[in-house]
All heavy atoms as TSV, in Angstrom:
chain	resi	resn	atom	element	x	y	z
A	1	MET	N	N	9.861	-41.401	9.790
A	1	MET	CA	C	9.880	-39.956	9.766
A	1	MET	C	C	8.459	-39.456	9.988
A	1	MET	O	O	7.528	-39.926	9.378
A	1	MET	CB	C	10.422	-39.501	8.405
A	1	MET	CG	C	10.476	-38.020	8.300
A	1	MET	SD	S	11.535	-37.299	7.052
A	1	MET	CE	C	11.288	-38.184	5.581
A	2	SER	N	N	8.301	-38.480	10.879
A	2	SER	CA	C	6.962	-37.972	11.173
A	2	SER	C	C	6.625	-36.790	10.275
A	2	SER	O	O	7.495	-36.087	9.792
A	2	SER	CB	C	6.865	-37.549	12.637
A	2	SER	OG	O	7.717	-36.462	12.867
A	3	THR	N	N	5.345	-36.595	10.071
A	3	THR	CA	C	4.864	-35.482	9.270
A	3	THR	C	C	4.260	-34.451	10.196
A	3	THR	O	O	3.448	-34.780	11.047
A	3	THR	CB	C	3.791	-35.957	8.268
A	3	THR	OG1	O	4.364	-36.978	7.465
A	3	THR	CG2	C	3.319	-34.820	7.403
A	4	ILE	N	N	4.663	-33.211	10.039
A	4	ILE	CA	C	4.140	-32.127	10.863
A	4	ILE	C	C	3.030	-31.445	10.080
A	4	ILE	O	O	3.217	-31.048	8.936
A	4	ILE	CB	C	5.236	-31.109	11.211
A	4	ILE	CG1	C	6.338	-31.788	12.018
A	4	ILE	CG2	C	4.661	-29.920	11.965
A	4	ILE	CD1	C	7.544	-30.937	12.269
A	5	ALA	N	N	1.874	-31.325	10.685
A	5	ALA	CA	C	0.747	-30.654	10.039
A	5	ALA	C	C	1.041	-29.165	9.950
A	5	ALA	O	O	1.481	-28.553	10.913
A	5	ALA	CB	C	-0.532	-30.891	10.833
A	6	ARG	N	N	0.821	-28.594	8.772
A	6	ARG	CA	C	1.044	-27.175	8.573
A	6	ARG	C	C	-0.284	-26.448	8.659
A	6	ARG	O	O	-1.231	-26.808	8.003
A	6	ARG	CB	C	1.688	-26.923	7.212
A	6	ARG	CG	C	3.085	-27.506	7.137
A	6	ARG	CD	C	3.630	-27.468	5.762
A	6	ARG	NE	N	3.818	-26.100	5.319
A	6	ARG	CZ	C	4.250	-25.764	4.125
A	6	ARG	NH1	N	4.514	-26.697	3.253
A	6	ARG	NH2	N	4.397	-24.508	3.796
A	7	THR	N	N	-0.306	-25.428	9.483
A	7	THR	CA	C	-1.514	-24.617	9.604
A	7	THR	C	C	-1.285	-23.282	8.915
A	7	THR	O	O	-0.158	-22.905	8.616
A	7	THR	CB	C	-1.850	-24.363	11.084
A	7	THR	OG1	O	-0.798	-23.614	11.664
A	7	THR	CG2	C	-2.053	-25.662	11.842
A	8	ALA	N	N	-2.352	-22.559	8.679
A	8	ALA	CA	C	-2.249	-21.260	8.022
A	8	ALA	C	C	-1.362	-20.317	8.816
A	8	ALA	O	O	-0.637	-19.515	8.262
A	8	ALA	CB	C	-3.632	-20.653	7.833
A	9	SER	N	N	-1.387	-20.414	10.146
A	9	SER	CA	C	-0.586	-19.528	10.970
A	9	SER	C	C	0.905	-19.864	10.917
A	9	SER	O	O	1.729	-19.073	11.322
A	9	SER	CB	C	-1.070	-19.562	12.423
A	9	SER	OG	O	-0.893	-20.855	12.948
A	10	ALA	N	N	1.261	-21.065	10.418
A	10	ALA	CA	C	2.657	-21.453	10.313
A	10	ALA	C	C	3.339	-20.816	9.108
A	10	ALA	O	O	4.554	-20.815	9.015
A	10	ALA	CB	C	2.767	-22.968	10.232
A	11	HIS	N	N	2.569	-20.273	8.189
A	11	HIS	CA	C	3.129	-19.650	6.992
A	11	HIS	C	C	3.559	-18.224	7.286
A	11	HIS	O	O	2.930	-17.525	8.069
A	11	HIS	CB	C	2.096	-19.647	5.856
A	11	HIS	CG	C	1.726	-21.012	5.409
A	11	HIS	ND1	N	2.527	-21.759	4.582
A	11	HIS	CD2	C	0.648	-21.773	5.680
A	11	HIS	CE1	C	1.937	-22.927	4.356
A	11	HIS	NE2	N	0.807	-22.962	5.016
A	12	PRO	N	N	4.632	-17.787	6.628
A	12	PRO	CA	C	5.023	-16.384	6.780
A	12	PRO	C	C	3.905	-15.453	6.300
A	12	PRO	O	O	3.146	-15.803	5.396
A	12	PRO	CB	C	6.249	-16.260	5.873
A	12	PRO	CG	C	6.746	-17.651	5.689
A	12	PRO	CD	C	5.527	-18.522	5.767
A	13	ALA	N	N	3.809	-14.295	6.909
A	13	ALA	CA	C	2.774	-13.327	6.547
A	13	ALA	C	C	3.400	-12.128	5.841
A	13	ALA	O	O	4.533	-11.756	6.110
A	13	ALA	CB	C	2.053	-12.862	7.802
A	14	LEU	N	N	2.646	-11.545	4.925
A	14	LEU	CA	C	3.064	-10.340	4.211
A	14	LEU	C	C	2.318	-9.139	4.760
A	14	LEU	O	O	1.115	-9.196	4.966
A	14	LEU	CB	C	2.727	-10.456	2.721
A	14	LEU	CG	C	3.583	-11.357	1.868
A	14	LEU	CD1	C	2.982	-11.477	0.483
A	14	LEU	CD2	C	4.987	-10.842	1.791
A	15	ARG	N	N	3.031	-8.048	4.946
A	15	ARG	CA	C	2.405	-6.789	5.341
A	15	ARG	C	C	2.966	-5.714	4.425
A	15	ARG	O	O	4.175	-5.543	4.327
A	15	ARG	CB	C	2.689	-6.467	6.796
A	15	ARG	CG	C	2.171	-5.094	7.154
A	15	ARG	CD	C	2.235	-4.825	8.645
A	15	ARG	NE	N	0.918	-4.372	9.043
A	15	ARG	CZ	C	0.101	-4.993	9.844
A	15	ARG	NH1	N	0.444	-6.119	10.383
A	15	ARG	NH2	N	-1.058	-4.494	10.153
A	16	ARG	N	N	2.065	-5.017	3.753
A	16	ARG	CA	C	2.460	-3.986	2.792
A	16	ARG	C	C	3.144	-2.824	3.516
A	16	ARG	O	O	2.609	-2.281	4.470
A	16	ARG	CB	C	1.237	-3.479	2.036
A	16	ARG	CG	C	1.547	-2.487	0.974
A	16	ARG	CD	C	0.268	-2.151	0.189
A	16	ARG	NE	N	0.492	-1.042	-0.680
A	16	ARG	CZ	C	0.221	0.225	-0.376
A	16	ARG	NH1	N	-0.320	0.524	0.782
A	16	ARG	NH2	N	0.473	1.174	-1.233
A	17	VAL	N	N	4.336	-2.461	3.043
A	17	VAL	CA	C	5.072	-1.325	3.573
A	17	VAL	C	C	4.775	-0.099	2.711
A	17	VAL	O	O	4.553	0.988	3.214
A	17	VAL	CB	C	6.590	-1.617	3.601
A	17	VAL	CG1	C	7.388	-0.398	4.021
A	17	VAL	CG2	C	6.894	-2.805	4.504
A	18	ARG	N	N	4.772	-0.321	1.388
A	18	ARG	CA	C	4.426	0.704	0.399
A	18	ARG	C	C	4.110	-0.025	-0.898
A	18	ARG	O	O	4.227	-1.247	-0.964
A	18	ARG	CB	C	5.560	1.719	0.231
A	18	ARG	CG	C	6.838	1.125	-0.325
A	18	ARG	CD	C	7.908	2.196	-0.524
A	18	ARG	NE	N	9.058	1.672	-1.207
A	18	ARG	CZ	C	10.131	1.161	-0.618
A	18	ARG	NH1	N	10.179	1.104	0.703
A	18	ARG	NH2	N	11.134	0.705	-1.322
A	19	ASP	N	N	3.718	0.705	-1.929
A	19	ASP	CA	C	3.417	0.068	-3.213
A	19	ASP	C	C	4.605	-0.770	-3.679
A	19	ASP	O	O	5.732	-0.261	-3.769
A	19	ASP	CB	C	3.095	1.110	-4.284
A	19	ASP	CG	C	1.731	1.735	-4.099
A	19	ASP	OD1	O	0.912	1.164	-3.338
A	19	ASP	OD2	O	1.475	2.786	-4.706
A	20	GLY	N	N	4.362	-2.053	-3.939
A	20	GLY	CA	C	5.389	-2.937	-4.461
A	20	GLY	C	C	6.455	-3.377	-3.474
A	20	GLY	O	O	7.492	-3.898	-3.868
A	21	TYR	N	N	6.212	-3.220	-2.168
A	21	TYR	CA	C	7.210	-3.586	-1.160
A	21	TYR	C	C	6.498	-4.114	0.082
A	21	TYR	O	O	5.637	-3.439	0.633
A	21	TYR	CB	C	8.055	-2.355	-0.798
A	21	TYR	CG	C	9.386	-2.672	-0.162
A	21	TYR	CD1	C	10.458	-3.095	-0.934
A	21	TYR	CD2	C	9.572	-2.540	1.204
A	21	TYR	CE1	C	11.687	-3.368	-0.363
A	21	TYR	CE2	C	10.794	-2.810	1.795
A	21	TYR	CZ	C	11.848	-3.219	1.000
A	21	TYR	OH	O	13.067	-3.499	1.577
A	22	TRP	N	N	6.844	-5.352	0.493
A	22	TRP	CA	C	6.173	-5.995	1.619
A	22	TRP	C	C	7.185	-6.496	2.637
A	22	TRP	O	O	8.277	-6.941	2.292
A	22	TRP	CB	C	5.358	-7.202	1.146
A	22	TRP	CG	C	4.287	-6.872	0.187
A	22	TRP	CD1	C	2.993	-6.554	0.473
A	22	TRP	CD2	C	4.395	-6.823	-1.239
A	22	TRP	NE1	N	2.294	-6.309	-0.685
A	22	TRP	CE2	C	3.126	-6.466	-1.754
A	22	TRP	CE3	C	5.430	-7.034	-2.142
A	22	TRP	CZ2	C	2.877	-6.328	-3.106
A	22	TRP	CZ3	C	5.191	-6.897	-3.497
A	22	TRP	CH2	C	3.923	-6.548	-3.964
A	23	ARG	N	N	6.799	-6.476	3.902
A	23	ARG	CA	C	7.571	-7.057	4.991
A	23	ARG	C	C	7.070	-8.481	5.172
A	23	ARG	O	O	5.868	-8.733	5.192
A	23	ARG	CB	C	7.355	-6.259	6.276
A	23	ARG	CG	C	8.112	-6.787	7.474
A	23	ARG	CD	C	7.831	-5.988	8.736
A	23	ARG	NE	N	8.129	-4.569	8.543
A	23	ARG	CZ	C	7.216	-3.597	8.617
A	23	ARG	NH1	N	5.955	-3.861	8.876
A	23	ARG	NH2	N	7.566	-2.345	8.432
A	24	VAL	N	N	7.983	-9.424	5.358
A	24	VAL	CA	C	7.631	-10.833	5.569
A	24	VAL	C	C	7.941	-11.179	7.014
A	24	VAL	O	O	9.066	-10.992	7.481
A	24	VAL	CB	C	8.428	-11.752	4.620
A	24	VAL	CG1	C	8.037	-13.209	4.838
A	24	VAL	CG2	C	8.220	-11.353	3.166
A	25	THR	N	N	6.929	-11.657	7.737
A	25	THR	CA	C	7.111	-12.012	9.144
A	25	THR	C	C	6.743	-13.471	9.394
A	25	THR	O	O	5.862	-14.025	8.743
A	25	THR	CB	C	6.261	-11.118	10.067
A	25	THR	OG1	O	4.891	-11.229	9.688
A	25	THR	CG2	C	6.689	-9.661	9.980
A	26	ALA	N	N	7.412	-14.056	10.365
A	26	ALA	CA	C	7.094	-15.417	10.805
A	26	ALA	C	C	5.843	-15.351	11.667
A	26	ALA	O	O	5.424	-14.273	12.107
A	26	ALA	CB	C	8.260	-15.990	11.610
A	27	ALA	N	N	5.254	-16.498	11.946
A	27	ALA	CA	C	4.060	-16.562	12.795
A	27	ALA	C	C	4.329	-15.957	14.179
A	27	ALA	O	O	3.435	-15.397	14.801
A	27	ALA	CB	C	3.589	-18.007	12.930
A	28	SER	N	N	5.577	-16.012	14.616
A	28	SER	CA	C	5.952	-15.469	15.928
A	28	SER	C	C	6.045	-13.943	15.922
A	28	SER	O	O	6.166	-13.334	16.975
A	28	SER	CB	C	7.303	-16.043	16.359
A	28	SER	OG	O	8.318	-15.587	15.473
A	29	GLY	N	N	6.021	-13.342	14.723
A	29	GLY	CA	C	6.135	-11.900	14.607
A	29	GLY	C	C	7.530	-11.421	14.230
A	29	GLY	O	O	7.746	-10.242	13.978
A	30	VAL	N	N	8.498	-12.328	14.197
A	30	VAL	CA	C	9.870	-11.983	13.833
A	30	VAL	C	C	9.916	-11.615	12.354
A	30	VAL	O	O	9.369	-12.323	11.502
A	30	VAL	CB	C	10.823	-13.169	14.107
A	30	VAL	CG1	C	12.214	-12.909	13.567
A	30	VAL	CG2	C	10.864	-13.473	15.586
A	31	VAL	N	N	10.578	-10.503	12.032
A	31	VAL	CA	C	10.714	-10.084	10.633
A	31	VAL	C	C	11.772	-10.951	9.970
A	31	VAL	O	O	12.916	-11.029	10.426
A	31	VAL	CB	C	11.094	-8.594	10.526
A	31	VAL	CG1	C	11.308	-8.200	9.070
A	31	VAL	CG2	C	10.030	-7.719	11.156
A	32	LEU	N	N	11.381	-11.631	8.883
A	32	LEU	CA	C	12.280	-12.516	8.147
A	32	LEU	C	C	12.988	-11.782	7.015
A	32	LEU	O	O	14.111	-12.110	6.651
A	32	LEU	CB	C	11.505	-13.692	7.568
A	32	LEU	CG	C	10.763	-14.564	8.577
A	32	LEU	CD1	C	9.892	-15.578	7.863
A	32	LEU	CD2	C	11.751	-15.237	9.511
A	33	GLY	N	N	12.297	-10.813	6.418
A	33	GLY	CA	C	12.879	-10.093	5.300
A	33	GLY	C	C	11.824	-9.288	4.576
A	33	GLY	O	O	10.771	-8.959	5.141
A	34	TYR	N	N	12.103	-9.012	3.302
A	34	TYR	CA	C	11.227	-8.166	2.495
A	34	TYR	C	C	11.094	-8.743	1.099
A	34	TYR	O	O	11.989	-9.442	0.617
A	34	TYR	CB	C	11.793	-6.748	2.400
A	34	TYR	CG	C	11.889	-6.085	3.750
A	34	TYR	CD1	C	13.033	-6.206	4.525
A	34	TYR	CD2	C	10.812	-5.372	4.261
A	34	TYR	CE1	C	13.113	-5.625	5.779
A	34	TYR	CE2	C	10.881	-4.783	5.519
A	34	TYR	CZ	C	12.038	-4.916	6.263
A	34	TYR	OH	O	12.092	-4.341	7.508
A	35	VAL	N	N	9.985	-8.447	0.447
A	35	VAL	CA	C	9.772	-8.809	-0.958
A	35	VAL	C	C	9.460	-7.524	-1.698
A	35	VAL	O	O	8.611	-6.741	-1.265
A	35	VAL	CB	C	8.621	-9.834	-1.112
A	35	VAL	CG1	C	8.294	-10.046	-2.585
A	35	VAL	CG2	C	8.994	-11.153	-0.461
A	36	GLU	N	N	10.171	-7.329	-2.810
A	36	GLU	CA	C	10.015	-6.125	-3.612
A	36	GLU	C	C	9.587	-6.506	-5.021
A	36	GLU	O	O	10.174	-7.396	-5.635
A	36	GLU	CB	C	11.346	-5.379	-3.661
A	36	GLU	CG	C	11.331	-4.147	-4.496
A	36	GLU	CD	C	12.684	-3.448	-4.506
A	36	GLU	OE1	O	13.713	-4.094	-4.221
A	36	GLU	OE2	O	12.700	-2.255	-4.813
A	37	GLU	N	N	8.569	-5.837	-5.533
A	37	GLU	CA	C	8.111	-6.050	-6.906
A	37	GLU	C	C	9.028	-5.247	-7.822
A	37	GLU	O	O	9.248	-4.054	-7.609
A	37	GLU	CB	C	6.676	-5.564	-7.040
A	37	GLU	CG	C	6.069	-5.826	-8.386
A	37	GLU	CD	C	4.626	-5.358	-8.436
A	37	GLU	OE1	O	3.828	-5.803	-7.593
A	37	GLU	OE2	O	4.316	-4.541	-9.314
A	38	VAL	N	N	9.584	-5.918	-8.833
A	38	VAL	CA	C	10.457	-5.248	-9.791
A	38	VAL	C	C	9.990	-5.539	-11.204
A	38	VAL	O	O	9.404	-6.581	-11.466
A	38	VAL	CB	C	11.937	-5.664	-9.613
A	38	VAL	CG1	C	12.482	-5.181	-8.290
A	38	VAL	CG2	C	12.111	-7.160	-9.722
A	39	GLY	N	N	10.222	-4.619	-12.115
A	39	GLY	CA	C	9.813	-4.792	-13.506
A	39	GLY	C	C	8.438	-4.222	-13.748
A	39	GLY	O	O	7.789	-3.671	-12.857
A	40	GLU	N	N	7.991	-4.353	-14.992
A	40	GLU	CA	C	6.691	-3.825	-15.394
A	40	GLU	C	C	5.984	-4.796	-16.331
A	40	GLU	O	O	6.619	-5.595	-16.998
A	40	GLU	CB	C	6.867	-2.484	-16.116
A	40	GLU	CG	C	7.381	-1.380	-15.242
A	40	GLU	CD	C	7.499	-0.072	-16.001
A	40	GLU	OE1	O	6.928	0.042	-17.102
A	40	GLU	OE2	O	8.169	0.825	-15.488
A	41	GLY	N	N	4.663	-4.672	-16.396
A	41	GLY	CA	C	3.859	-5.478	-17.322
A	41	GLY	C	C	4.066	-6.958	-17.114
A	41	GLY	O	O	4.027	-7.460	-15.997
A	42	ALA	N	N	4.314	-7.676	-18.230
A	42	ALA	CA	C	4.506	-9.127	-18.169
A	42	ALA	C	C	5.855	-9.494	-17.552
A	42	ALA	O	O	6.085	-10.637	-17.204
A	42	ALA	CB	C	4.396	-9.728	-19.564
A	43	GLY	N	N	6.752	-8.507	-17.382
A	43	GLY	CA	C	8.076	-8.766	-16.834
A	43	GLY	C	C	8.183	-8.556	-15.338
A	43	GLY	O	O	9.273	-8.363	-14.823
A	44	ILE	N	N	7.067	-8.605	-14.621
A	44	ILE	CA	C	7.104	-8.399	-13.169
A	44	ILE	C	C	7.752	-9.594	-12.487
A	44	ILE	O	O	7.429	-10.742	-12.757
A	44	ILE	CB	C	5.693	-8.158	-12.593
A	44	ILE	CG1	C	5.160	-6.823	-13.081
A	44	ILE	CG2	C	5.721	-8.190	-11.068
A	44	ILE	CD1	C	3.765	-6.510	-12.608
A	45	ARG	N	N	8.697	-9.283	-11.602
A	45	ARG	CA	C	9.384	-10.286	-10.796
A	45	ARG	C	C	9.288	-9.852	-9.334
A	45	ARG	O	O	8.934	-8.711	-9.045
A	45	ARG	CB	C	10.867	-10.386	-11.202
A	45	ARG	CG	C	11.118	-10.624	-12.670
A	45	ARG	CD	C	10.973	-12.034	-13.083
A	45	ARG	NE	N	12.023	-12.839	-12.457
A	45	ARG	CZ	C	12.005	-14.148	-12.395
A	45	ARG	NH1	N	11.016	-14.821	-12.898
A	45	ARG	NH2	N	12.969	-14.809	-11.810
A	46	PHE	N	N	9.623	-10.753	-8.442
A	46	PHE	CA	C	9.573	-10.471	-7.007
A	46	PHE	C	C	10.935	-10.785	-6.405
A	46	PHE	O	O	11.390	-11.921	-6.444
A	46	PHE	CB	C	8.457	-11.270	-6.344
A	46	PHE	CG	C	7.108	-10.906	-6.880
A	46	PHE	CD1	C	6.565	-11.601	-7.943
A	46	PHE	CD2	C	6.410	-9.836	-6.353
A	46	PHE	CE1	C	5.325	-11.256	-8.461
A	46	PHE	CE2	C	5.175	-9.475	-6.866
A	46	PHE	CZ	C	4.636	-10.186	-7.924
A	47	ARG	N	N	11.594	-9.762	-5.882
A	47	ARG	CA	C	12.931	-9.889	-5.315
A	47	ARG	C	C	12.814	-10.117	-3.806
A	47	ARG	O	O	12.212	-9.321	-3.098
A	47	ARG	CB	C	13.717	-8.617	-5.597
A	47	ARG	CG	C	15.155	-8.670	-5.128
A	47	ARG	CD	C	15.892	-7.408	-5.522
A	47	ARG	NE	N	15.975	-7.341	-6.977
A	47	ARG	CZ	C	15.942	-6.209	-7.667
A	47	ARG	NH1	N	15.817	-5.049	-7.054
A	47	ARG	NH2	N	16.030	-6.224	-8.975
A	48	ALA	N	N	13.404	-11.214	-3.339
A	48	ALA	CA	C	13.392	-11.544	-1.914
A	48	ALA	C	C	14.670	-11.039	-1.269
A	48	ALA	O	O	15.765	-11.204	-1.821
A	48	ALA	CB	C	13.275	-13.053	-1.725
A	49	LYS	N	N	14.522	-10.417	-0.091
A	49	LYS	CA	C	15.659	-9.896	0.655
A	49	LYS	C	C	15.579	-10.401	2.092
A	49	LYS	O	O	14.579	-10.191	2.770
A	49	LYS	CB	C	15.639	-8.362	0.653
A	49	LYS	CG	C	15.726	-7.765	-0.737
A	49	LYS	CD	C	15.588	-6.269	-0.671
A	49	LYS	CE	C	15.615	-5.653	-2.053
A	49	LYS	NZ	N	15.554	-4.184	-1.969
A	50	ARG	N	N	16.620	-11.067	2.540
A	50	ARG	CA	C	16.673	-11.634	3.891
A	50	ARG	C	C	17.199	-10.584	4.871
A	50	ARG	O	O	18.185	-9.919	4.591
A	50	ARG	CB	C	17.596	-12.844	3.895
A	50	ARG	CG	C	18.015	-13.344	5.250
A	50	ARG	CD	C	17.008	-14.143	5.967
A	50	ARG	NE	N	16.703	-15.357	5.241
A	50	ARG	CZ	C	15.655	-16.123	5.526
A	50	ARG	NH1	N	14.835	-15.780	6.493
A	50	ARG	NH2	N	15.414	-17.212	4.851
A	51	LEU	N	N	16.532	-10.457	6.010
A	51	LEU	CA	C	16.969	-9.553	7.064
A	51	LEU	C	C	17.812	-10.356	8.049
A	51	LEU	O	O	17.332	-11.316	8.644
A	51	LEU	CB	C	15.757	-8.940	7.775
A	51	LEU	CG	C	16.047	-7.981	8.910
A	51	LEU	CD1	C	16.727	-6.721	8.386
A	51	LEU	CD2	C	14.761	-7.616	9.625
A	52	PHE	N	N	19.090	-9.984	8.205
A	52	PHE	CA	C	19.986	-10.682	9.120
A	52	PHE	C	C	20.143	-9.946	10.443
A	52	PHE	O	O	20.386	-10.529	11.468
A	52	PHE	CB	C	21.365	-10.884	8.489
A	52	PHE	CG	C	21.347	-11.925	7.420
A	52	PHE	CD1	C	21.375	-11.555	6.089
A	52	PHE	CD2	C	21.288	-13.267	7.730
A	52	PHE	CE1	C	21.362	-12.513	5.093
A	52	PHE	CE2	C	21.269	-14.234	6.738
A	52	PHE	CZ	C	21.304	-13.851	5.416
A	53	ALA	N	N	20.055	-8.666	10.410
A	53	ALA	CA	C	20.156	-7.831	11.606
A	53	ALA	C	C	19.380	-6.555	11.302
A	53	ALA	O	O	18.945	-6.347	10.174
A	53	ALA	CB	C	21.607	-7.525	11.928
A	54	ALA	N	N	19.224	-5.722	12.272
A	54	ALA	CA	C	18.430	-4.503	12.081
A	54	ALA	C	C	18.932	-3.664	10.913
A	54	ALA	O	O	18.157	-2.948	10.288
A	54	ALA	CB	C	18.431	-3.681	13.355
A	55	THR	N	N	20.210	-3.771	10.580
A	55	THR	CA	C	20.764	-2.943	9.501
A	55	THR	C	C	21.388	-3.752	8.368
A	55	THR	O	O	22.010	-3.186	7.480
A	55	THR	CB	C	21.846	-1.995	10.064
A	55	THR	OG1	O	22.870	-2.776	10.670
A	55	THR	CG2	C	21.243	-1.037	11.078
A	56	ARG	N	N	21.230	-5.065	8.366
A	56	ARG	CA	C	21.863	-5.900	7.340
A	56	ARG	C	C	20.815	-6.686	6.557
A	56	ARG	O	O	20.124	-7.539	7.110
A	56	ARG	CB	C	22.857	-6.846	7.983
A	56	ARG	CG	C	23.668	-7.571	6.965
A	56	ARG	CD	C	24.861	-8.268	7.581
A	56	ARG	NE	N	25.217	-9.336	6.669
A	56	ARG	CZ	C	25.420	-10.579	7.007
A	56	ARG	NH1	N	25.352	-10.923	8.260
A	56	ARG	NH2	N	25.709	-11.488	6.113
A	57	ILE	N	N	20.721	-6.395	5.263
A	57	ILE	CA	C	19.779	-7.075	4.371
A	57	ILE	C	C	20.568	-7.630	3.195
A	57	ILE	O	O	21.395	-6.929	2.615
A	57	ILE	CB	C	18.694	-6.109	3.864
A	57	ILE	CG1	C	17.866	-5.576	5.025
A	57	ILE	CG2	C	17.798	-6.793	2.837
A	57	ILE	CD1	C	16.862	-4.519	4.635
A	58	ALA	N	N	20.320	-8.890	2.842
A	58	ALA	CA	C	20.992	-9.519	1.710
A	58	ALA	C	C	19.955	-10.017	0.707
A	58	ALA	O	O	18.979	-10.659	1.090
A	58	ALA	CB	C	21.855	-10.673	2.185
A	59	GLU	N	N	20.187	-9.712	-0.562
A	59	GLU	CA	C	19.279	-10.183	-1.611
A	59	GLU	C	C	19.436	-11.690	-1.763
A	59	GLU	O	O	20.552	-12.205	-1.817
A	59	GLU	CB	C	19.606	-9.481	-2.920
A	59	GLU	CG	C	18.593	-9.774	-3.994
A	59	GLU	CD	C	18.835	-8.955	-5.248
A	59	GLU	OE1	O	19.104	-7.747	-5.135
A	59	GLU	OE2	O	18.739	-9.550	-6.333
A	60	VAL	N	N	18.295	-12.400	-1.816
A	60	VAL	CA	C	18.294	-13.849	-1.947
A	60	VAL	C	C	18.119	-14.250	-3.405
A	60	VAL	O	O	18.778	-15.157	-3.894
A	60	VAL	CB	C	17.183	-14.488	-1.082
A	60	VAL	CG1	C	17.134	-15.981	-1.279
A	60	VAL	CG2	C	17.384	-14.131	0.379
A	61	GLY	N	N	17.218	-13.582	-4.115
A	61	GLY	CA	C	16.988	-13.897	-5.519
A	61	GLY	C	C	15.705	-13.275	-6.024
A	61	GLY	O	O	14.974	-12.626	-5.277
A	62	GLU	N	N	15.435	-13.490	-7.321
A	62	GLU	CA	C	14.206	-13.004	-7.944
A	62	GLU	C	C	13.363	-14.191	-8.378
A	62	GLU	O	O	13.891	-15.199	-8.839
A	62	GLU	CB	C	14.522	-12.125	-9.150
A	62	GLU	CG	C	15.033	-10.766	-8.761
A	62	GLU	CD	C	15.144	-9.815	-9.944
A	62	GLU	OE1	O	14.590	-10.097	-11.027
A	62	GLU	OE2	O	15.795	-8.775	-9.781
A	63	PHE	N	N	12.059	-14.029	-8.244
A	63	PHE	CA	C	11.121	-15.108	-8.517
A	63	PHE	C	C	9.972	-14.589	-9.368
A	63	PHE	O	O	9.650	-13.413	-9.332
A	63	PHE	CB	C	10.586	-15.680	-7.201
A	63	PHE	CG	C	11.684	-16.177	-6.303
A	63	PHE	CD1	C	12.327	-15.320	-5.421
A	63	PHE	CD2	C	12.090	-17.496	-6.355
A	63	PHE	CE1	C	13.354	-15.763	-4.606
A	63	PHE	CE2	C	13.113	-17.951	-5.547
A	63	PHE	CZ	C	13.752	-17.083	-4.670
A	64	GLY	N	N	9.330	-15.482	-10.096
A	64	GLY	CA	C	8.209	-15.118	-10.946
A	64	GLY	C	C	6.891	-15.028	-10.195
A	64	GLY	O	O	5.914	-14.493	-10.708
A	65	ASP	N	N	6.867	-15.521	-8.974
A	65	ASP	CA	C	5.641	-15.538	-8.177
A	65	ASP	C	C	5.957	-15.052	-6.760
A	65	ASP	O	O	6.979	-15.439	-6.184
A	65	ASP	CB	C	5.085	-16.968	-8.132
A	65	ASP	CG	C	3.746	-17.035	-7.449
A	65	ASP	OD1	O	2.740	-16.718	-8.102
A	65	ASP	OD2	O	3.722	-17.385	-6.254
A	66	VAL	N	N	5.087	-14.216	-6.220
A	66	VAL	CA	C	5.324	-13.663	-4.881
A	66	VAL	C	C	5.385	-14.761	-3.823
A	66	VAL	O	O	6.179	-14.679	-2.888
A	66	VAL	CB	C	4.279	-12.576	-4.527
A	66	VAL	CG1	C	2.903	-13.178	-4.309
A	66	VAL	CG2	C	4.714	-11.775	-3.317
A	67	SER	N	N	4.600	-15.819	-3.967
A	67	SER	CA	C	4.613	-16.891	-2.962
A	67	SER	C	C	5.956	-17.627	-2.946
A	67	SER	O	O	6.411	-18.063	-1.888
A	67	SER	CB	C	3.461	-17.869	-3.188
A	67	SER	OG	O	3.587	-18.506	-4.432
A	68	GLU	N	N	6.634	-17.743	-4.089
A	68	GLU	CA	C	7.959	-18.360	-4.128
A	68	GLU	C	C	8.978	-17.488	-3.402
A	68	GLU	O	O	9.847	-17.991	-2.689
A	68	GLU	CB	C	8.408	-18.567	-5.571
A	68	GLU	CG	C	7.608	-19.596	-6.329
A	68	GLU	CD	C	7.976	-19.650	-7.796
A	68	GLU	OE1	O	8.642	-18.713	-8.308
A	68	GLU	OE2	O	7.598	-20.636	-8.450
A	69	ALA	N	N	8.870	-16.173	-3.596
A	69	ALA	CA	C	9.789	-15.254	-2.929
A	69	ALA	C	C	9.601	-15.321	-1.408
A	69	ALA	O	O	10.577	-15.347	-0.660
A	69	ALA	CB	C	9.556	-13.829	-3.429
A	70	VAL	N	N	8.357	-15.378	-0.962
A	70	VAL	CA	C	8.074	-15.465	0.476
A	70	VAL	C	C	8.583	-16.796	1.020
A	70	VAL	O	O	9.200	-16.846	2.088
A	70	VAL	CB	C	6.553	-15.312	0.740
A	70	VAL	CG1	C	6.220	-15.649	2.184
A	70	VAL	CG2	C	6.098	-13.920	0.386
A	71	GLU	N	N	8.349	-17.866	0.310
A	71	GLU	CA	C	8.737	-19.204	0.770
A	71	GLU	C	C	10.242	-19.326	0.975
A	71	GLU	O	O	10.696	-19.998	1.897
A	71	GLU	CB	C	8.247	-20.262	-0.219
A	71	GLU	CG	C	8.225	-21.650	0.318
A	71	GLU	CD	C	7.346	-21.858	1.547
A	71	GLU	OE1	O	6.315	-21.199	1.682
A	71	GLU	OE2	O	7.729	-22.702	2.384
A	72	CYS	N	N	11.032	-18.659	0.136
A	72	CYS	CA	C	12.492	-18.772	0.290
A	72	CYS	C	C	12.978	-18.061	1.552
A	72	CYS	O	O	14.097	-18.305	1.993
A	72	CYS	CB	C	13.211	-18.267	-0.947
A	72	CYS	SG	S	13.481	-16.498	-0.995
A	73	LEU	N	N	12.171	-17.200	2.128
A	73	LEU	CA	C	12.546	-16.500	3.357
A	73	LEU	C	C	12.150	-17.261	4.616
A	73	LEU	O	O	12.510	-16.891	5.716
A	73	LEU	CB	C	11.923	-15.098	3.389
A	73	LEU	CG	C	12.392	-14.154	2.296
A	73	LEU	CD1	C	11.588	-12.867	2.322
A	73	LEU	CD2	C	13.883	-13.882	2.432
A	74	ARG	N	N	11.401	-18.313	4.442
A	74	ARG	CA	C	10.919	-19.124	5.569
A	74	ARG	C	C	12.048	-19.568	6.458
A	74	ARG	O	O	13.091	-19.861	6.202
A	74	ARG	CB	C	10.169	-20.333	5.033
A	74	ARG	CG	C	9.594	-21.214	6.059
A	74	ARG	CD	C	8.990	-22.405	5.370
A	74	ARG	NE	N	7.626	-22.146	4.954
A	74	ARG	CZ	C	6.574	-22.301	5.744
A	74	ARG	NH1	N	6.730	-22.697	6.972
A	74	ARG	NH2	N	5.385	-22.074	5.312
C-alpha cells in the first residue's frame, strides 16, 4: 500500500461567512459544506453541515473541536 504525502493545500480551507459560521472548501475551490459554532462559554461545539447541492444541506454532527468538524467534511 502506498502512502500519499499530504500538503497544506490538500486540507480543506475555512472562510468566515459571519460570526460563528464558516464555509469549508476543498483545495479545488469546491464548497464541501459549513461549520457553525453553537453554544456558549465552555459548552461551545462546532456543527458540521454537508452541502449536497446548491439548495440541499444535511447536518453531519457536532464536534468539540473545529478541526474535527472540518475533517468530517473532507
